[in-house]
N, C-alpha and C positions, 0 to 999 in steps of 0.2 A: 504494499499499499504506500503510495506516494503522499507524504504528509504536507510538503511545501506546495504553495501555489507555483505552477509551472511558469517559467519566464520564456517568452518567445526568443528564439536564437539571436535575432538582431538586437536584442536588449540585454544580452548576457555580457556585460561589460566586465573586464578584468578589474578586480579590486586592487591589484598591485600596480598596474600600468596606468599612468595618468593621462594617457592619450585616447581614451575611450576605445581601446582595442576590444574587439569581440573575443570573449574567452571560449574559443572552440578548441578541438583537439590539436590543430595545427599550432595555434598560439601557445597552448599549454606545453607542447613538446619542443617547439623551436624558438619561440620569441619572448615568453614572459620573463621579465627581468628578475623576478623573485627566484626563479629556479636556474639562474645562470650557472652557478657552481655545480649543481646536480647535473644539469645538462652537459656541461663540459666533461664530467666524469662518464656519463652515458656515451658521449661521442668518442672519447678516448677508448673506451671498451670496444665499441664498434669499429673504430679505426684499426685496432688491433686484429680484428677479424677480416677487414676488407681495407686494404691500403688505399684504395681509390675513394673511400668515403668522403674525405675532405674536399675532394674535387667536385662533388655533386652540389647542385643548387639546393635551395631549401626544400622545394617540392620533392625533388628526387630523394633527399635525405629522409624526409617524412615517410614517403612511400617505402623506401628501403628498410627503415626502422620498423614500420607497421606490417610489412608484407611477409617478412621472413620468419619462419618458426625459430630459426637460430637466435633471433633477437628477443624472443618472448621473455626469458628470465631477466634480460637487461631492462627492457621497458617496464616490466612489472616492478622491478626494484626501483627504478626511477619514479614511477607513480606512487609507490609506497613512501619513498623519502620525501617527495613533494607533499603528499598528504599529511605527513607528520609535521612538515614545516607550516602548512596551512593551519593545522590545529593550534599552533603556537599563537596565531593571529585570530583564532576563533572564527575562521571563515569557511569551515566545512559544512 
């Protein structure tokens, strides 16, 4: 059961970025300033698996991260770490 009132996607502003960025999956994984250090750790881990990762543009990185089963544990760890960080700011 969903307890909060749903917010339309175009109104889901990131609470950390002051530029009214829409907080969607791509923003969460690639752009949100709050998760910069967590993202760098994720990118380093994936870079160790694929030396060409750093050469990909943002959309290609997002698709690569989300598409391959071999990245599942890494992205799940990233999401868990970010979730813990969000809890510190009471934004979950």
